[in-house]
C-alpha positions in Angstrom: -5.7 -1.1 -47.5 -4.6 2.2 -46.2 -3.6 2.9 -42.6 -6.9 4.9 -42.1 -8.9 1.8 -43.0 -7.2 -0.4 -40.5 -7.3 1.9 -37.5 -10.5 1.4 -35.5 -12.1 4.5 -34.1 -11.8 5.1 -30.4 -14.0 7.1 -28.1 -13.5 7.4 -24.4 -17.1 8.3 -23.9 -18.2 5.1 -25.7 -15.9 2.9 -23.7 -17.0 4.4 -20.4 -20.7 4.2 -21.3 -20.4 0.6 -22.4 -18.4 -0.4 -19.3 -21.0 1.2 -17.0 -23.8 -0.4 -18.9 -22.2 -3.9 -18.5 -21.5 -3.2 -14.8 -25.1 -2.2 -14.2 -26.4 -5.3 -16.1 -24.1 -7.6 -14.1 -25.2 -6.0 -10.8 -28.9 -6.2 -11.8 -28.5 -9.9 -12.7 -26.8 -10.6 -9.4 -29.6 -8.8 -7.5 -32.3 -10.8 -9.4 -30.6 -14.2 -8.9 -29.8 -13.5 -5.2 -33.4 -12.4 -4.6 -34.7 -15.5 -6.3 -32.8 -17.7 -3.9 -34.2 -16.1 -0.7 -37.0 -18.7 -0.5 -34.5 -21.5 -0.7 -33.0 -20.4 2.6 -36.1 -19.2 4.3 -35.6 -21.6 7.1 -31.9 -20.9 7.6 -31.5 -17.8 9.6 -27.8 -17.3 8.9 -28.1 -17.9 5.1 -31.2 -15.7 5.0 -29.3 -13.0 6.7 -26.5 -13.4 4.2 -28.9 -13.1 1.3 -30.2 -9.8 2.6 -26.7 -8.5 3.3 -25.7 -9.4 -0.2 -28.7 -7.6 -1.7 -27.9 -4.6 0.4 -24.3 -4.5 -0.9 -25.4 -5.0 -4.5 -27.9 -2.1 -4.2 -25.2 0.0 -2.8 -22.9 -0.9 -5.7 -25.6 0.1 -8.1 -26.2 3.4 -6.3 -22.4 4.1 -6.4 -22.3 3.4 -10.1 -25.3 5.7 -10.7 -23.7 8.4 -8.5 -20.4 8.1 -10.3 -22.0 8.5 -13.7 -24.0 11.5 -12.4 -21.0 13.2 -10.9 -18.9 12.6 -14.1 -21.3 13.6 -16.8 -18.6 14.9 -19.1 -17.0 11.4 -19.1 -20.3 9.7 -20.0 -21.5 11.9 -22.8 -24.0 10.4 -25.3 -23.0 10.1 -28.9 -23.3 13.2 -31.0 
């Protein structure tokens, strides 16, 4: 096996796109799971407040990720 066959290709664009995709997926899962638990704490004012604060922060994180990608388009190029 030659050295060219053993070296895996590397693309900064691919790594950044994949990382951002996984981050978005994790944030979306957290939003969904947190939202699904709001009824569980409907009678607990403190916990209910914490649920909505958590959702707010998660939405902010998602917006920051979107903004970061939008402001760094050269770093998140699609495959050619």
